NUVEX-826065 format. One record per residue (C-alpha): residue in one letter; x, y, z. Coordinates in steps of 0.2 Angstrom, whole numbers, padded with zeros to 4 digits, always signed. Each point is the difference from the previous one (the first is absolute). Layout:
# NUVEX-826065
AXYZ
...
END
This chain:
# NUVEX-826065
X+0063-0742-0894
X-0016-0007+0008
X-0012-0008-0012
X-0017-0005+0008
X-0003-0013-0014
X+0015-0010+0005
X-0006-0001+0018
X-0017-0006-0005
X+0007-0013-0011
X+0012-0006+0014
X-0015-0002+0012
X-0011-0008-0014
X+0013-0013-0002
X+0001-0004+0018
X+0015+0009+0005
X+0003+0009+0017
X+0001+0019-0001
X+0014+0008+0010
X-0002+0015+0011
X+0006+0013-0013
X-0012-0007-0013
X-0015+0001+0012
X+0005+0017+0006
X+0002+0007-0017
X-0017-0006-0006
X-0010+0006+0016
X+0009+0017+0000
X-0003+0002-0019
X-0018-0005+0001
X-0004+0011+0016
X+0008+0015-0009
X-0010-0003-0016
X+0015-0005-0011
X-0006-0018-0002
X-0018-0001-0008
X-0014-0010+0007
X+0001-0013-0014
X+0018-0005+0005
X-0004-0001+0019
X-0015-0010-0005
X+0011-0012-0009
X+0012-0002+0015
X-0015-0003+0012
X-0007-0014-0011
X+0018-0008-0001
X+0001+0001+0019
X-0018-0007+0001
X+0005-0016-0010
X+0019-0002+0005
X-0001+0006+0018
X+0014+0008+0010
X+0014-0006+0012
X+0000+0005+0018
X+0014+0012-0005
X-0009+0008-0014
X-0016+0002+0010
X+0010+0009+0014
X+0009+0011-0013
X-0017+0004-0008
X-0007+0004+0017
X+0015+0011+0005
X-0001+0010-0016
X-0019+0003+0002
X+0003+0005+0018
X+0013+0013-0004
X-0010+0007-0015
X-0007+0012+0013
X+0002+0005+0018
X+0003-0012+0013
X-0007+0007+0016
X+0014+0003+0013
X-0006-0004+0017
X+0017-0002+0008
X-0004+0014+0012
X-0012-0012+0008
X+0011-0012+0010
X-0014-0013+0004
X-0003-0015-0011
X-0012+0004-0014
X-0011-0014-0006
X-0015-0002-0013
X-0011-0013-0006
X-0005-0004-0018
X-0015-0011-0005
X-0002-0007-0018
X-0018+0004+0002
X-0017-0008+0002
X-0019+0003+0004
X-0003+0008+0017
X+0019+0002+0003
X+0001+0014+0012
X+0013-0005+0013
X+0011+0016-0003
X-0013+0011+0009
X+0003-0010+0016
X+0018-0006-0001
X+0007+0017-0004
X-0007+0007+0016
X+0005-0015+0010
X+0018+0000-0005
X+0001+0019+0001
X-0007+0000+0018
X+0014-0013+0004
X+0012+0014-0005
X+0006-0006-0017
X-0003+0012-0015
X-0011-0007-0013
X+0003+0010-0017
X-0014-0006-0011
X+0000+0005-0019
X-0016-0009-0005
X-0009-0003-0016
X-0018+0002-0007
X-0011-0014-0004
X+0000-0006-0018
X-0010-0015-0007
X-0007-0012+0012
X+0010+0005+0015
X-0001+0015+0012
X+0012+0013+0004
X+0005+0008+0017
X+0000+0018-0007
X-0018-0002-0006
X-0005-0007+0018
X+0008+0015+0009
X-0008+0012-0013
X-0017-0006+0005
X+0003+0010+0016
X-0006+0018-0004
X+0015+0012-0002
X+0013-0014+0001
X+0015+0007-0011
X+0012-0014-0006
X+0010+0012-0011
X+0011+0007+0013
X+0018+0006-0005
X+0015-0010+0004
X+0005+0013+0013
X-0017-0002+0009
X+0002-0019-0002
X+0017+0000+0009
X-0006+0013+0014
X-0015-0011+0004
X+0011-0016+0002
X+0012+0010+0011
X-0014+0006+0011
X-0013-0013+0000
X+0008-0016-0009
X-0013-0001-0013
X-0006+0007-0016
X-0009-0007-0016
X+0003+0008-0017
X-0001-0004-0018
X+0014-0002-0012
X+0006+0017-0005
X+0007+0005-0017
X+0018+0001+0008
X-0001-0019+0006
X+0004-0013-0013
X-0005+0009-0016
X+0007-0015-0010
X-0012-0012+0008
X-0015+0012-0003
X+0004+0001-0018
X+0004-0019-0002
X-0015-0006+0009
X-0011+0010-0011
X+0008-0009-0015
X-0001-0017+0008
X-0019+0003+0002
X-0003+0001-0018
X+0013-0012-0006
X-0006-0015+0010
X+0016-0002+0009
X-0007+0004+0018
X+0002-0018+0006
X+0019-0001-0002
X+0008-0005+0016
X+0016+0011-0002
X-0010+0015-0005
X-0013-0002+0014
X+0015-0002+0013
X+0009+0015-0007
X-0016+0011+0000
X-0005-0005+0018
X+0018+0001+0007
X+0006+0016-0008
X-0015+0010+0008
X+0002-0008+0017
X+0019+0003+0000
X-0003+0018-0004
X-0009+0002+0016
X+0017+0000+0010
X-0005-0016+0010
X+0011-0012+0010
X-0012-0014+0000
X-0015-0007-0010
X-0014-0013+0003
X-0008-0007-0015
X-0018-0006+0000
X+0000-0011-0015
X-0018-0006-0005
X-0005-0017-0009
X-0017-0007-0004
X-0015+0005-0011
X+0001+0019+0004
X+0019+0002-0001
X+0010+0007-0014
X+0009-0017-0001
X-0013-0014+0004
X+0013-0015+0002
X+0009-0001+0016
X+0016-0006-0007
X+0001+0015-0012
X-0005+0012+0014
X+0014-0008+0011
X+0012+0003-0014
X-0005+0018-0001
X+0003+0002+0018
X+0017-0008-0001
X+0005+0011-0014
X-0006+0016+0009
X+0010-0006+0015
X+0016-0002-0010
X-0001+0018-0006
X-0003+0006+0017
X+0015-0009+0007
X+0010+0005-0015
X-0004+0018+0005
X+0006-0003+0018
X-0018+0000+0007
X-0007-0012+0013
X-0015-0009-0007
X-0014-0013+0004
X-0014-0007-0010
X-0017-0007+0005
X-0009-0011-0012
X-0019+0004+0003
X-0016-0007-0007
X-0011+0010-0012
X-0012-0014-0003
X-0013+0011+0007
X-0002+0018+0003
X+0009+0006+0016
X-0011+0006+0015
X-0017+0008+0000
X+0000+0012-0015
X+0008+0005-0016
X-0003+0018-0005
X+0009+0015+0005
X-0010+0009+0014
X-0006-0017+0006
X+0017-0006+0002
X+0006+0015+0010
X-0016-0003+0011
X+0005-0018+0003
X+0018+0005+0005
X-0006+0014+0012
X-0012-0012+0008
X+0015-0013+0003
X+0011+0014+0007
X-0014+0005+0011
X-0002-0018+0006
X-0018-0001-0006
X-0007-0015-0010
X-0006+0002-0018
X-0016-0010+0001
X-0008-0004-0016
X-0018-0005-0004
X+0002-0017+0007
X+0007+0007+0016
X+0018-0006-0004
X+0016+0010+0001
X+0009-0002-0016
X+0014+0012+0004
X+0011-0012+0010
X+0010-0005-0016
X+0004+0018-0003
X+0005+0002+0018
X+0011-0016+0001
X+0009+0003-0016
X+0004+0018+0005
X+0007-0006+0016
X+0011-0013-0008
X+0007+0012-0013
X+0003+0013+0014
X+0009-0013+0010
X+0012-0004-0014
X+0003+0019-0004
X+0005+0002+0018
X+0010-0016+0001
X+0011+0006-0015
X+0006+0015+0011
X+0008-0012+0013
X-0007+0010+0014
X-0010-0016+0006
X+0007-0017+0005
X-0013-0010-0010
X-0014+0000-0012
X-0011-0005+0014
X+0005+0015+0010
X-0004+0011-0015
X-0017-0007-0002
X-0004+0003+0018
X+0006+0018-0001
X-0010+0003-0016
X-0015-0007+0009
X+0002+0011+0015
X+0002+0015-0011
X-0016-0004-0010
X-0010-0005+0016
X+0005+0015+0010
X-0006+0013-0013
X+0018+0006-0004
X-0003-0005-0018
X-0016+0009-0002
X+0008+0016+0008
X+0014-0002-0013
X-0012-0002-0015
X-0010+0016+0006
X+0017+0009+0000
X+0003-0006-0017
X-0017+0007-0006
X+0006+0017+0008
X+0016+0000-0009
X-0009-0003-0017
X-0015+0012+0004
X-0012-0014+0001
X-0016+0002+0009
X-0003-0018+0006
X-0017+0005+0009
X-0007+0004-0017
X+0003-0017-0008
X-0014-0002-0012
X-0013-0014-0001
X-0009-0007-0015
X-0018+0007-0005
X-0005-0017-0005
X+0003-0018+0005
X-0007-0017-0006
X+0001-0017+0008
X+0004-0014-0011
X-0007-0016+0006
X+0006-0018-0003
X-0010-0010-0013
X+0003-0017+0008
X+0005-0009+0017
X+0017-0006+0002
X+0018+0002+0006
X+0010+0014-0009
X+0013-0009-0010
X+0009+0014-0009
X+0000+0017-0008
X+0005+0007-0017
X+0008+0014+0009
X+0007+0009-0015
X-0017+0001-0007
X-0006+0008+0016
X+0013+0013-0002
X-0006+0004-0018
X-0018+0001+0007
X+0007+0013+0012
X+0007+0010-0015
X-0017-0001-0008
X-0009+0008+0015
X+0015+0013+0000
X+0009-0006+0015
X+0015-0002-0011
X+0007+0005-0017
X+0003-0009-0016
X+0010+0014-0007
X+0010+0014+0008
X-0013+0014-0005
X-0015-0009+0008
X-0008+0009+0015
X-0002-0010+0016
X-0016+0002+0010
X+0007-0001+0018
X-0015-0008+0008
X-0002-0014-0013
X+0004-0017+0006
X-0004-0018+0005
X-0003-0007+0017
X+0004-0019+0002
X-0012-0010+0011
X+0007-0017-0003
X+0017-0008-0002
X+0006-0017-0005
X-0005-0013+0012
X-0016+0009+0006
X-0017-0008-0002
X-0013+0011-0008
X-0019-0003-0002
X-0009+0006-0016
X-0006+0018+0003
X+0014+0004+0012
X+0011+0015-0005
X+0016-0004-0009
X+0005+0018-0004
X-0006+0018+0002
X+0003+0012-0014
X+0003+0018+0004
X+0000+0016-0011
X-0008+0016-0006
X-0009-0008-0015
X-0013-0013+0004
X-0002-0005-0018
X+0018-0005-0002
X-0001-0010+0016
X-0015-0010-0006
X+0008-0004-0016
X+0015-0009+0007
X-0010-0011+0013
X-0001-0016-0011
X+0018+0001-0005
X+0006+0002+0018
X-0010-0015+0005
X+0008-0010-0014
X+0017+0003+0008
X-0004-0012+0014
X+0001-0019-0001
X-0008-0012+0013
X+0002-0017+0006
X-0012-0012+0009
X+0015-0006+0011
X+0009+0010+0013
X+0014+0011-0007
X+0016+0007+0008
X+0005+0018+0000
X+0017+0004-0008
X+0015+0003+0011
X+0003+0019+0001
X+0019-0001+0000
X+0007-0015-0009
X+0018+0003+0002
X+0013+0013+0007
X+0016+0003-0010
X+0013+0009+0010
END
């Protein structure tokens, strides 16, 4: 007879749970037979005692098979996706998806919404009027068969155990547990029916995990699970010491991506194109997604092909087709009613950003949500006119705030300026990609 308390005690005392114990607990909780208080106790025990790689893989597998695993076996091509651990202005999915799909590789993306200081791909796409991310799984498969690309949200059929457990983790202070993070991420990604996965693991002041070493450990654990499930995988360790690209904010980020796919600069108030970081990271991630397919002889060849697809306009064509699939009217992308330039209060070299605080300011102006019930204002956001290493004079713009309510924008100006630190000596911009694990 299965007794949940004995499993909780075993993990509390540092023991390793076997597959049957994990399976019984997850299945019982998903079915409503194990109450929240016992799952909370197990989550806290895992938080303090951790899990072995074998336990984490078993947990992931059980969460994965708590619902439907999308069967894409009828699509004989190599199917590949990307997962980012999240950041400010992190919008690469909107570019890399079309690039890789235009290269002939299906990109089945089951994406998430923004919560807390980081943004979500679904929110960005839904800033396009009419864009429907709630397609059925049959529509999802058909789009992948015909056009190699589709972006949908997690449906009720996919990983219901993760949905239920994540909500409990959020209110029991167990979100930061590495095994629980890994199982949550990978159960959803493996449910897509992919053959390969590229991980964009962020570190720095705007990342979920600030410390490079801990972020690298997260990347390695995610890769272990992917390999254990028989998937090809690579991870790029990328900097989130400052916001990525020109904008943070949903319609603004779509605009930035479309401009990049059109081959047009995104010039700011100082006449500088800040979108080059977004372009470069999108190309690097695309190249690794393509490289996993083994269609190309080298990563350099993949990068050249990705660049050709982007520069030729094929990526833009695929993005426009994506909008058609989802009934999105890209030509009607909304713009903000109000904008306010936020000037620098001193001369100096930009030395750093409190990037997570910038993300929370985005939430205050309704570009993001603090809780799932919050309503996002699609045109709200922040434009970045200076990056680490730039010299700025007093009175020159540091940011521009966008949104529908000018009073809300006025109220955050001082806080936004306080997120920037300066130096009298020249500073160096952080390396965008510190390491690739493959």
